[in-house]
PDB file as gemmi writes it, atoms N, CA and C in Angstrom:
CRYST1    1.000    1.000    1.000  90.00  90.00  90.00 P 1                      
ATOM      1  N   UNK A   1       8.895   7.551  17.118  1.00  0.00           N  
ATOM      2  CA  UNK A   1       9.453   8.473  16.146  1.00  0.00           C  
ATOM      3  C   UNK A   1      10.461   7.772  15.234  1.00  0.00           C  
ATOM      4  N   UNK A   2      11.184   6.784  15.757  1.00  0.00           N  
ATOM      5  CA  UNK A   2      12.150   6.068  14.924  1.00  0.00           C  
ATOM      6  C   UNK A   2      11.455   5.364  13.766  1.00  0.00           C  
ATOM      7  N   UNK A   3      10.277   4.827  14.044  1.00  0.00           N  
ATOM      8  CA  UNK A   3       9.505   4.143  13.009  1.00  0.00           C  
ATOM      9  C   UNK A   3       9.108   5.116  11.906  1.00  0.00           C  
ATOM     10  N   UNK A   4       8.592   6.272  12.272  1.00  0.00           N  
ATOM     11  CA  UNK A   4       8.183   7.279  11.295  1.00  0.00           C  
ATOM     12  C   UNK A   4       9.390   7.756  10.500  1.00  0.00           C  
ATOM     13  N   UNK A   5      10.534   7.958  11.176  1.00  0.00           N  
ATOM     14  CA  UNK A   5      11.747   8.387  10.484  1.00  0.00           C  
ATOM     15  C   UNK A   5      12.179   7.329   9.472  1.00  0.00           C  
ATOM     16  N   UNK A   6      12.138   6.057   9.858  1.00  0.00           N  
ATOM     17  CA  UNK A   6      12.504   4.981   8.936  1.00  0.00           C  
ATOM     18  C   UNK A   6      11.611   5.023   7.695  1.00  0.00           C  
ATOM     19  N   UNK A   7      10.307   5.158   7.895  1.00  0.00           N  
ATOM     20  CA  UNK A   7       9.387   5.195   6.766  1.00  0.00           C  
ATOM     21  C   UNK A   7       9.671   6.374   5.849  1.00  0.00           C  
ATOM     22  N   UNK A   8       9.837   7.540   6.419  1.00  0.00           N  
ATOM     23  CA  UNK A   8      10.084   8.724   5.587  1.00  0.00           C  
ATOM     24  C   UNK A   8      11.446   8.654   4.908  1.00  0.00           C  
ATOM     25  N   UNK A   9      12.452   8.124   5.584  1.00  0.00           N  
ATOM     26  CA  UNK A   9      13.780   7.979   4.977  1.00  0.00           C  
ATOM     27  C   UNK A   9      13.772   7.034   3.779  1.00  0.00           C  
ATOM     28  N   UNK A  10      12.853   6.086   3.781  1.00  0.00           N  
ATOM     29  CA  UNK A  10      12.770   5.091   2.708  1.00  0.00           C  
ATOM     30  C   UNK A  10      11.593   5.358   1.763  1.00  0.00           C  
ATOM     31  N   UNK A  11      11.067   6.547   1.825  1.00  0.00           N  
ATOM     32  CA  UNK A  11       9.968   6.990   0.958  1.00  0.00           C  
ATOM     33  C   UNK A  11       8.782   6.014   1.009  1.00  0.00           C  
ATOM     34  N   UNK A  12       8.424   5.628   2.223  1.00  0.00           N  
ATOM     35  CA  UNK A  12       7.282   4.740   2.438  1.00  0.00           C  
ATOM     36  C   UNK A  12       6.160   5.577   3.022  1.00  0.00           C  
ATOM     37  N   UNK A  13       5.005   5.523   2.381  1.00  0.00           N  
ATOM     38  CA  UNK A  13       3.861   6.308   2.851  1.00  0.00           C  
ATOM     39  C   UNK A  13       3.349   5.766   4.171  1.00  0.00           C  
ATOM     40  N   UNK A  14       2.953   6.659   5.029  1.00  0.00           N  
ATOM     41  CA  UNK A  14       2.381   6.296   6.312  1.00  0.00           C  
ATOM     42  C   UNK A  14       0.866   6.222   6.140  1.00  0.00           C  
ATOM     43  N   UNK A  15       0.291   5.113   6.557  1.00  0.00           N  
ATOM     44  CA  UNK A  15      -1.152   4.939   6.438  1.00  0.00           C  
ATOM     45  C   UNK A  15      -1.862   5.848   7.430  1.00  0.00           C  
ATOM     46  N   UNK A  16      -2.739   6.671   6.896  1.00  0.00           N  
ATOM     47  CA  UNK A  16      -3.509   7.576   7.747  1.00  0.00           C  
ATOM     48  C   UNK A  16      -4.985   7.465   7.370  1.00  0.00           C  
ATOM     49  N   UNK A  17      -5.676   6.582   8.025  1.00  0.00           N  
ATOM     50  CA  UNK A  17      -7.098   6.407   7.762  1.00  0.00           C  
ATOM     51  C   UNK A  17      -7.882   7.491   8.484  1.00  0.00           C  
ATOM     52  N   UNK A  18      -8.971   7.896   7.884  1.00  0.00           N  
ATOM     53  CA  UNK A  18      -9.862   8.837   8.555  1.00  0.00           C  
ATOM     54  C   UNK A  18     -10.617   8.140   9.676  1.00  0.00           C  
ATOM     55  N   UNK A  19     -10.887   6.872   9.485  1.00  0.00           N  
ATOM     56  CA  UNK A  19     -11.593   6.083  10.483  1.00  0.00           C  
ATOM     57  C   UNK A  19     -10.708   4.892  10.859  1.00  0.00           C  
ATOM     58  N   UNK A  20     -10.293   4.770  12.119  1.00  0.00           N  
ATOM     59  CA  UNK A  20      -9.404   3.669  12.512  1.00  0.00           C  
ATOM     60  C   UNK A  20      -9.961   2.286  12.200  1.00  0.00           C  
ATOM     61  N   UNK A  21     -11.280   2.163  12.098  1.00  0.00           N  
ATOM     62  CA  UNK A  21     -11.869   0.859  11.791  1.00  0.00           C  
ATOM     63  C   UNK A  21     -11.548   0.395  10.378  1.00  0.00           C  
ATOM     64  N   UNK A  22     -11.148   1.318   9.494  1.00  0.00           N  
ATOM     65  CA  UNK A  22     -10.791   0.947   8.124  1.00  0.00           C  
ATOM     66  C   UNK A  22      -9.594   0.005   8.100  1.00  0.00           C  
ATOM     67  N   UNK A  23      -8.720   0.110   9.075  1.00  0.00           N  
ATOM     68  CA  UNK A  23      -7.528  -0.732   9.130  1.00  0.00           C  
ATOM     69  C   UNK A  23      -7.896  -2.212   9.250  1.00  0.00           C  
ATOM     70  N   UNK A  24      -9.020  -2.512   9.866  1.00  0.00           N  
ATOM     71  CA  UNK A  24      -9.434  -3.907  10.032  1.00  0.00           C  
ATOM     72  C   UNK A  24      -9.622  -4.597   8.692  1.00  0.00           C  
ATOM     73  N   UNK A  25     -10.135  -3.886   7.705  1.00  0.00           N  
ATOM     74  CA  UNK A  25     -10.319  -4.475   6.374  1.00  0.00           C  
ATOM     75  C   UNK A  25      -8.971  -4.840   5.750  1.00  0.00           C  
ATOM     76  N   UNK A  26      -8.020  -3.934   5.852  1.00  0.00           N  
ATOM     77  CA  UNK A  26      -6.690  -4.200   5.301  1.00  0.00           C  
ATOM     78  C   UNK A  26      -6.034  -5.373   6.018  1.00  0.00           C  
ATOM     79  N   UNK A  27      -6.160  -5.426   7.333  1.00  0.00           N  
ATOM     80  CA  UNK A  27      -5.561  -6.524   8.090  1.00  0.00           C  
ATOM     81  C   UNK A  27      -6.218  -7.854   7.748  1.00  0.00           C  
ATOM     82  N   UNK A  28      -7.512  -7.837   7.486  1.00  0.00           N  
ATOM     83  CA  UNK A  28      -8.202  -9.074   7.112  1.00  0.00           C  
ATOM     84  C   UNK A  28      -7.677  -9.597   5.779  1.00  0.00           C  
ATOM     85  N   UNK A  29      -7.541  -8.706   4.806  1.00  0.00           N  
ATOM     86  CA  UNK A  29      -7.016  -9.114   3.498  1.00  0.00           C  
ATOM     87  C   UNK A  29      -5.588  -9.618   3.648  1.00  0.00           C  
ATOM     88  N   UNK A  30      -4.769  -8.909   4.426  1.00  0.00           N  
ATOM     89  CA  UNK A  30      -3.387  -9.360   4.646  1.00  0.00           C  
ATOM     90  C   UNK A  30      -3.360 -10.766   5.243  1.00  0.00           C  
ATOM     91  N   UNK A  31      -4.224 -11.016   6.206  1.00  0.00           N  
ATOM     92  CA  UNK A  31      -4.281 -12.339   6.829  1.00  0.00           C  
ATOM     93  C   UNK A  31      -4.704 -13.415   5.847  1.00  0.00           C  
ATOM     94  N   UNK A  32      -5.676 -13.117   5.022  1.00  0.00           N  
ATOM     95  CA  UNK A  32      -6.132 -14.093   4.020  1.00  0.00           C  
ATOM     96  C   UNK A  32      -5.014 -14.401   3.032  1.00  0.00           C  
ATOM     97  N   UNK A  33      -4.360 -13.368   2.538  1.00  0.00           N  
ATOM     98  CA  UNK A  33      -3.257 -13.579   1.579  1.00  0.00           C  
ATOM     99  C   UNK A  33      -2.176 -14.443   2.212  1.00  0.00           C  
ATOM    100  N   UNK A  34      -1.822 -14.131   3.457  1.00  0.00           N  
ATOM    101  CA  UNK A  34      -0.771 -14.885   4.141  1.00  0.00           C  
ATOM    102  C   UNK A  34      -1.205 -16.317   4.444  1.00  0.00           C  
ATOM    103  N   UNK A  35      -2.395 -16.493   5.027  1.00  0.00           N  
ATOM    104  CA  UNK A  35      -2.804 -17.801   5.536  1.00  0.00           C  
ATOM    105  C   UNK A  35      -3.473 -18.715   4.527  1.00  0.00           C  
ATOM    106  N   UNK A  36      -4.039 -18.157   3.463  1.00  0.00           N  
ATOM    107  CA  UNK A  36      -4.683 -19.011   2.460  1.00  0.00           C  
ATOM    108  C   UNK A  36      -3.842 -19.199   1.203  1.00  0.00           C  
ATOM    109  N   UNK A  37      -2.804 -18.412   1.067  1.00  0.00           N  
ATOM    110  CA  UNK A  37      -1.972 -18.499  -0.133  1.00  0.00           C  
ATOM    111  C   UNK A  37      -0.495 -18.710   0.208  1.00  0.00           C  
ATOM    112  N   UNK A  38       0.138 -17.687   0.746  1.00  0.00           N  
ATOM    113  CA  UNK A  38       1.600 -17.672   0.869  1.00  0.00           C  
ATOM    114  C   UNK A  38       2.165 -18.814   1.699  1.00  0.00           C  
ATOM    115  N   UNK A  39       1.488 -19.191   2.766  1.00  0.00           N  
ATOM    116  CA  UNK A  39       2.067 -20.230   3.627  1.00  0.00           C  
ATOM    117  C   UNK A  39       2.089 -21.606   2.955  1.00  0.00           C  
ATOM    118  N   UNK A  40       1.384 -21.761   1.854  1.00  0.00           N  
ATOM    119  CA  UNK A  40       1.368 -23.035   1.142  1.00  0.00           C  
ATOM    120  C   UNK A  40       2.358 -23.097  -0.024  1.00  0.00           C  
ATOM    121  N   UNK A  41       2.999 -22.000  -0.310  1.00  0.00           N  
ATOM    122  CA  UNK A  41       3.916 -21.924  -1.443  1.00  0.00           C  
ATOM    123  C   UNK A  41       5.363 -21.880  -0.985  1.00  0.00           C  
ATOM    124  N   UNK A  42       6.247 -22.428  -1.796  1.00  0.00           N  
ATOM    125  CA  UNK A  42       7.683 -22.336  -1.547  1.00  0.00           C  
ATOM    126  C   UNK A  42       8.142 -20.943  -1.981  1.00  0.00           C  
ATOM    127  N   UNK A  43       8.641 -20.174  -1.041  1.00  0.00           N  
ATOM    128  CA  UNK A  43       9.069 -18.804  -1.330  1.00  0.00           C  
ATOM    129  C   UNK A  43      10.503 -18.641  -0.827  1.00  0.00           C  
ATOM    130  N   UNK A  44      11.469 -18.917  -1.695  1.00  0.00           N  
ATOM    131  CA  UNK A  44      12.872 -18.908  -1.270  1.00  0.00           C  
ATOM    132  C   UNK A  44      13.534 -17.530  -1.222  1.00  0.00           C  
ATOM    133  N   UNK A  45      12.928 -16.517  -1.854  1.00  0.00           N  
ATOM    134  CA  UNK A  45      13.588 -15.214  -1.900  1.00  0.00           C  
ATOM    135  C   UNK A  45      12.569 -14.098  -2.104  1.00  0.00           C  
ATOM    136  N   UNK A  46      13.055 -12.869  -2.031  1.00  0.00           N  
ATOM    137  CA  UNK A  46      12.182 -11.706  -2.124  1.00  0.00           C  
ATOM    138  C   UNK A  46      11.496 -11.599  -3.483  1.00  0.00           C  
ATOM    139  N   UNK A  47      12.199 -11.870  -4.557  1.00  0.00           N  
ATOM    140  CA  UNK A  47      11.564 -11.737  -5.877  1.00  0.00           C  
ATOM    141  C   UNK A  47      10.426 -12.744  -6.044  1.00  0.00           C  
ATOM    142  N   UNK A  48      10.596 -13.935  -5.505  1.00  0.00           N  
ATOM    143  CA  UNK A  48       9.522 -14.923  -5.546  1.00  0.00           C  
ATOM    144  C   UNK A  48       8.355 -14.467  -4.678  1.00  0.00           C  
ATOM    145  N   UNK A  49       8.643 -13.899  -3.514  1.00  0.00           N  
ATOM    146  CA  UNK A  49       7.593 -13.387  -2.643  1.00  0.00           C  
ATOM    147  C   UNK A  49       6.771 -12.308  -3.346  1.00  0.00           C  
ATOM    148  N   UNK A  50       7.436 -11.397  -4.016  1.00  0.00           N  
ATOM    149  CA  UNK A  50       6.747 -10.328  -4.735  1.00  0.00           C  
ATOM    150  C   UNK A  50       5.836 -10.918  -5.804  1.00  0.00           C  
ATOM    151  N   UNK A  51       6.340 -11.866  -6.574  1.00  0.00           N  
ATOM    152  CA  UNK A  51       5.545 -12.493  -7.631  1.00  0.00           C  
ATOM    153  C   UNK A  51       4.367 -13.260  -7.049  1.00  0.00           C  
ATOM    154  N   UNK A  52       4.606 -14.007  -5.996  1.00  0.00           N  
ATOM    155  CA  UNK A  52       3.531 -14.794  -5.385  1.00  0.00           C  
ATOM    156  C   UNK A  52       2.472 -13.899  -4.751  1.00  0.00           C  
ATOM    157  N   UNK A  53       2.874 -12.763  -4.191  1.00  0.00           N  
ATOM    158  CA  UNK A  53       1.893 -11.811  -3.655  1.00  0.00           C  
ATOM    159  C   UNK A  53       1.008 -11.282  -4.772  1.00  0.00           C  
ATOM    160  N   UNK A  54       1.605 -10.978  -5.902  1.00  0.00           N  
ATOM    161  CA  UNK A  54       0.816 -10.523  -7.052  1.00  0.00           C  
ATOM    162  C   UNK A  54      -0.182 -11.595  -7.483  1.00  0.00           C  
ATOM    163  N   UNK A  55       0.271 -12.840  -7.540  1.00  0.00           N  
ATOM    164  CA  UNK A  55      -0.614 -13.940  -7.927  1.00  0.00           C  
ATOM    165  C   UNK A  55      -1.744 -14.114  -6.918  1.00  0.00           C  
ATOM    166  N   UNK A  56      -1.429 -14.016  -5.647  1.00  0.00           N  
ATOM    167  CA  UNK A  56      -2.445 -14.182  -4.606  1.00  0.00           C  
ATOM    168  C   UNK A  56      -3.492 -13.076  -4.684  1.00  0.00           C  
ATOM    169  N   UNK A  57      -3.056 -11.843  -4.850  1.00  0.00           N  
ATOM    170  CA  UNK A  57      -3.991 -10.724  -4.941  1.00  0.00           C  
ATOM    171  C   UNK A  57      -4.856 -10.862  -6.192  1.00  0.00           C  
ATOM    172  N   UNK A  58      -4.242 -11.250  -7.291  1.00  0.00           N  
ATOM    173  CA  UNK A  58      -4.994 -11.452  -8.532  1.00  0.00           C  
ATOM    174  C   UNK A  58      -6.080 -12.521  -8.334  1.00  0.00           C  
ATOM    175  N   UNK A  59      -5.717 -13.641  -7.731  1.00  0.00           N  
ATOM    176  CA  UNK A  59      -6.678 -14.714  -7.485  1.00  0.00           C  
ATOM    177  C   UNK A  59      -7.760 -14.255  -6.516  1.00  0.00           C  
ATOM    178  N   UNK A  60      -7.357 -13.578  -5.445  1.00  0.00           N  
ATOM    179  CA  UNK A  60      -8.294 -13.079  -4.436  1.00  0.00           C  
ATOM    180  C   UNK A  60      -9.353 -12.179  -5.073  1.00  0.00           C  
ATOM    181  N   UNK A  61      -8.942 -11.330  -5.978  1.00  0.00           N  
ATOM    182  CA  UNK A  61      -9.853 -10.365  -6.585  1.00  0.00           C  
ATOM    183  C   UNK A  61     -10.656 -10.899  -7.770  1.00  0.00           C  
ATOM    184  N   UNK A  62     -10.144 -11.927  -8.456  1.00  0.00           N  
ATOM    185  CA  UNK A  62     -10.799 -12.357  -9.690  1.00  0.00           C  
ATOM    186  C   UNK A  62     -11.383 -13.768  -9.660  1.00  0.00           C  
ATOM    187  N   UNK A  63     -10.948 -14.611  -8.734  1.00  0.00           N  
ATOM    188  CA  UNK A  63     -11.401 -15.999  -8.758  1.00  0.00           C  
ATOM    189  C   UNK A  63     -11.991 -16.491  -7.432  1.00  0.00           C  
ATOM    190  N   UNK A  64     -11.615 -15.902  -6.336  1.00  0.00           N  
ATOM    191  CA  UNK A  64     -12.063 -16.369  -5.016  1.00  0.00           C  
ATOM    192  C   UNK A  64     -13.420 -15.764  -4.682  1.00  0.00           C  
ATOM    193  N   UNK A  65     -14.473 -16.616  -4.536  1.00  0.00           N  
ATOM    194  CA  UNK A  65     -15.784 -16.086  -4.160  1.00  0.00           C  
ATOM    195  C   UNK A  65     -15.741 -15.529  -2.739  1.00  0.00           C  
ATOM    196  N   UNK A  66     -16.432 -14.438  -2.523  1.00  0.00           N  
ATOM    197  CA  UNK A  66     -16.479 -13.813  -1.202  1.00  0.00           C  
ATOM    198  C   UNK A  66     -17.894 -13.995  -0.656  1.00  0.00           C  
ATOM    199  N   UNK A  67     -17.996 -14.735   0.414  1.00  0.00           N  
ATOM    200  CA  UNK A  67     -19.299 -15.106   0.948  1.00  0.00           C  
ATOM    201  C   UNK A  67     -20.123 -13.904   1.397  1.00  0.00           C  
ATOM    202  N   UNK A  68     -19.472 -12.797   1.758  1.00  0.00           N  
ATOM    203  CA  UNK A  68     -20.205 -11.627   2.232  1.00  0.00           C  
ATOM    204  C   UNK A  68     -20.741 -10.751   1.094  1.00  0.00           C  
ATOM    205  N   UNK A  69     -20.317 -11.014  -0.132  1.00  0.00           N  
ATOM    206  CA  UNK A  69     -20.813 -10.223  -1.264  1.00  0.00           C  
ATOM    207  C   UNK A  69     -22.093 -10.848  -1.810  1.00  0.00           C  
ATOM    208  N   UNK A  70     -23.033 -10.021  -2.282  1.00  0.00           N  
ATOM    209  CA  UNK A  70     -24.263 -10.568  -2.869  1.00  0.00           C  
ATOM    210  C   UNK A  70     -23.941 -11.558  -3.987  1.00  0.00           C  
ATOM    211  N   UNK A  71     -24.577 -12.712  -3.931  1.00  0.00           N  
ATOM    212  CA  UNK A  71     -24.339 -13.733  -4.938  1.00  0.00           C  
ATOM    213  C   UNK A  71     -23.011 -14.437  -4.794  1.00  0.00           C  
ATOM    214  N   UNK A  72     -22.336 -14.212  -3.667  1.00  0.00           N  
ATOM    215  CA  UNK A  72     -21.011 -14.817  -3.410  1.00  0.00           C  
ATOM    216  C   UNK A  72     -20.062 -14.559  -4.572  1.00  0.00           C  
ATOM    217  N   UNK A  73     -20.070 -13.342  -5.055  1.00  0.00           N  
ATOM    218  CA  UNK A  73     -19.257 -12.948  -6.206  1.00  0.00           C  
ATOM    219  C   UNK A  73     -17.806 -12.694  -5.806  1.00  0.00           C  
ATOM    220  N   UNK A  74     -16.935 -12.667  -6.804  1.00  0.00           N  
ATOM    221  CA  UNK A  74     -15.575 -12.191  -6.587  1.00  0.00           C  
ATOM    222  C   UNK A  74     -15.642 -10.664  -6.520  1.00  0.00           C  
ATOM    223  N   UNK A  75     -14.645 -10.010  -5.940  1.00  0.00           N  
ATOM    224  CA  UNK A  75     -14.669  -8.549  -5.926  1.00  0.00           C  
ATOM    225  C   UNK A  75     -14.777  -7.944  -7.320  1.00  0.00           C  
ATOM    226  N   UNK A  76     -14.098  -8.516  -8.293  1.00  0.00           N  
ATOM    227  CA  UNK A  76     -14.166  -7.986  -9.657  1.00  0.00           C  
ATOM    228  C   UNK A  76     -15.581  -8.118 -10.226  1.00  0.00           C  
ATOM    229  N   UNK A  77     -16.203  -9.281 -10.051  1.00  0.00           N  
ATOM    230  CA  UNK A  77     -17.564  -9.466 -10.545  1.00  0.00           C  
ATOM    231  C   UNK A  77     -18.546  -8.545  -9.831  1.00  0.00           C  
ATOM    232  N   UNK A  78     -18.367  -8.385  -8.527  1.00  0.00           N  
ATOM    233  CA  UNK A  78     -19.223  -7.474  -7.764  1.00  0.00           C  
ATOM    234  C   UNK A  78     -19.099  -6.056  -8.302  1.00  0.00           C  
ATOM    235  N   UNK A  79     -17.878  -5.631  -8.540  1.00  0.00           N  
ATOM    236  CA  UNK A  79     -17.644  -4.275  -9.045  1.00  0.00           C  
ATOM    237  C   UNK A  79     -18.298  -4.076 -10.408  1.00  0.00           C  
ATOM    238  N   UNK A  80     -18.224  -5.074 -11.267  1.00  0.00           N  
ATOM    239  CA  UNK A  80     -18.822  -4.964 -12.601  1.00  0.00           C  
ATOM    240  C   UNK A  80     -20.342  -4.802 -12.533  1.00  0.00           C  
ATOM    241  N   UNK A  81     -20.974  -5.451 -11.565  1.00  0.00           N  
ATOM    242  CA  UNK A  81     -22.431  -5.444 -11.486  1.00  0.00           C  
ATOM    243  C   UNK A  81     -22.976  -4.310 -10.627  1.00  0.00           C  
ATOM    244  N   UNK A  82     -22.322  -4.053  -9.467  1.00  0.00           N  
ATOM    245  CA  UNK A  82     -22.916  -3.169  -8.482  1.00  0.00           C  
ATOM    246  C   UNK A  82     -22.290  -1.794  -8.364  1.00  0.00           C  
ATOM    247  N   UNK A  83     -21.151  -1.557  -8.944  1.00  0.00           N  
ATOM    248  CA  UNK A  83     -20.518  -0.239  -8.846  1.00  0.00           C  
ATOM    249  C   UNK A  83     -20.729   0.482 -10.165  1.00  0.00           C  
ATOM    250  N   UNK A  84     -21.177   1.694 -10.067  1.00  0.00           N  
ATOM    251  CA  UNK A  84     -21.488   2.456 -11.286  1.00  0.00           C  
ATOM    252  C   UNK A  84     -20.353   3.395 -11.616  1.00  0.00           C  
TER     253      UNK A  84                                                      
END                                                                             
């Protein structure tokens, strides 16, 4: 309950997935961002961390090929071709 109170006191949304397996996708992306990007960069403070996270997510979505997507596309390229 202390955790939930902390989140609500700080106006942080609580993740409520309809299917608990959905969390695995988020954790995978978090791990990739941390282990393939952030750990290689000098991050001396919070503002740098915020900026570097934005850069990592941008690269992940627009430049990094994803082997599980058809044609090994980036998420952005996949969305342009396969999502209507």
